[in-house]
N, C-alpha and C positions, 0 to 999 in steps of 0.2 A: 016361948021364945019370942024376943022382940024382933020386929022386922023393920028394916030401914026403909024410909020412904023413897019413892022414885026420885024425888028432888035431891035427897041426900046422896043416892047412888050417882046421880048425874054430876053433882057438885064434886064428889070424890074422884069420879072419873076425869072430870075437867082439871082438877088439881093435880092428879097423878099423871095423867096421860095427855092432857090437853083436850080441847073441844073437838078435835078431829076424830076421836073414838066414836064409832057408831053404837047405837043402842043394842045391837045384836051381840057386841063384844062385852057388854056390861053384865056381871052376874045378877041373877034374878032373886036368889034367896039369901038370907042373912049368913048362913054357914059358908056358902060359897063366897059371899062378900068378905067374911073374915079371912078365909083362906086366901082369897085374892089379895087382901090387904097384907097378909103375912108374906105372901110371895113378893108382893110389890115392895114391902119393906126390905126383904132380903135383897131384892134387885137394887133398891136404892142404897142399901148398905154397901153392896158390892160396888155400885157406881161411886159411892162416897169414898170407899177405899181406893178405887182407881183414881178418883179426883185427888185424894190425899197423897197417893203415890206420885201423881203428876205434879202436885204442889211441891212435894219433896224434891222431885227431879228438877223442877223449875228453880227451887231455892238453891239446890246444888249448882245448877247452871248459873244462877245469880252470883253464888259465891265464886265460881270459876271466873265468871265475867268480872267480878270485883277484883279478883286476883290478877286477871289479865290487865284490867284497868290500872291497878297499882303498878304492875310491871311496866305497862306502857308509860305511866306517869314517871316511874323511876327512870326509864329509858329517855323520856322526854327531858327530865331534869339533867341526866347525864349528858344528853345531847346539847342541852342549853349551856351547861357548864363548859362542855367541850367547845361549843361555838363561841362562848364568851372568852374562854382562854385563847382560842384562835384569833378572835377579834382583838383581844388585848395584845397578842403577839403581833398581829398585823398593824395595829395602831403604833405599837412600839417600833416596829420596823419602819413604818411610814415616818414616824418622828425622826428615827435615825437617818433615813434617806433624805428627809427635809433638811436636817442639820448638816448632813454631808453635802447636799446640794448648795446650801448657803455658804459652807466653807469653800467649796469649789468655785462658787461665784465670786467670793472674796478673793481667792487666789487668782482667778481669771482677770478680775479687775486690777489686781496688783501687777500681774504679768503684763497686761495691756498698758498700765501706767509706766512700767519699766521699759516696755517696748517703745512707747512714745518718747520717754526720756532718752533712751539709747539712740533713737532716730535723730532727736534734736542734737545730742552729743556728736553723733556721726556727721550730721550736717555742719555743725560748728567745726569739727575736726577737718572736714573736707574744705571748708572755707579757709581755715588756718593753713591747711596744706597748700591750697591754691595761692594764698598770700605768701607762704614760704617759698613756693616755686617761683612766684614773681620776684620776691626778694633775691632768690638764688640767681635768677636770670640777670637781675640788676647787678648783683655782686660779680657775676661772670663778665658782664659788660664793663663794669668799673675795673675789674682786674685786668681785662684786656687793654682798657685805656691806660691803666697804670703801667702795665707791661710795655705798652707802646711808648709812654712817656719815659719809662726807665731806659728803654732802648735808645730813644732820642737823646736822653741825657748821657747815656753811655757813648753814643756817637759823638756828641758834643765834647765829652771828656777826651775821647780819642783825638778829636781834632785839636783840642786845647793842648793835649800832650804833644801832638805833632808840632804845633806852633811853639810850644815851650822848648821842644828839642831844637827847632830851628833858631829860636832866640838864644838858646844856650850855645849853639854853634856860632851865632853872630857874636855873642859876648866873648866866647873863646877866641874867635878870630880877632875881635877888637882888642882883647888882652894881648894877643900875640903882636898885633900892630902896635899897641901901646908900648909893649916891651921893646920891640924893635926901635920904635921912635925914641923910647927912653934911652936905649943904648946909644942911639945916634942923636942924643938930645942937643947936640950942637946945633941941630936944625930945629930950633924951637918953634919956628913958624910952621914947619911941617907938622909938629906935634899938635899945635893948636888947630890947624886945618883938619888933621885926622880926627881929633876929638869932636870938632863940629860936625864932621861927616857921620861919625858914630852916633852922636846925639840925634842927628836928623833921621838916620835910619831907624833907630829905636823908637823915635816918636812916630814914624810912619807905620811901623808894625803895631804899635799900641793903638 
């Protein structure tokens, strides 16, 4: 039977269990060493199975993690699309608000222009009203003056009518005198004197 050298035993022990194993733990004969190696191989196989199982678990976890990552990416994409849609809606709304604001500003400027124009028109109308009021006062004054003049003319006409009545009375009286004198025309001198008196009176009245 072949025997392994102490150096080989030490090397195998270091490879299998590390350098920390003491010499007392190492098998001394070849059969024991073979048995030890078999046991060690079984232990290693068991450990290898454990490692393989752990690797499988790790791979399953990696698969789960990948699925979760995919789900997260999908959610991120959905969230991004949702945010983009909301951003688009917000931008559209902002554009609408901006356009509405511009329209309102234009309407405000138009209303302000109309207000200024109406104020100017009101000022002009006030000035025209004041001018009309002044003209009205002048018309009232002129009307009063005209009424006064009309009244004065009416008074003068009344006076003239009175004078005319008096003159008519004088003429009537003169006609009577002339008639009487004509009837008594034998007194021609009297007629001449009466006529002269009549002419002098009429001249004095005129």
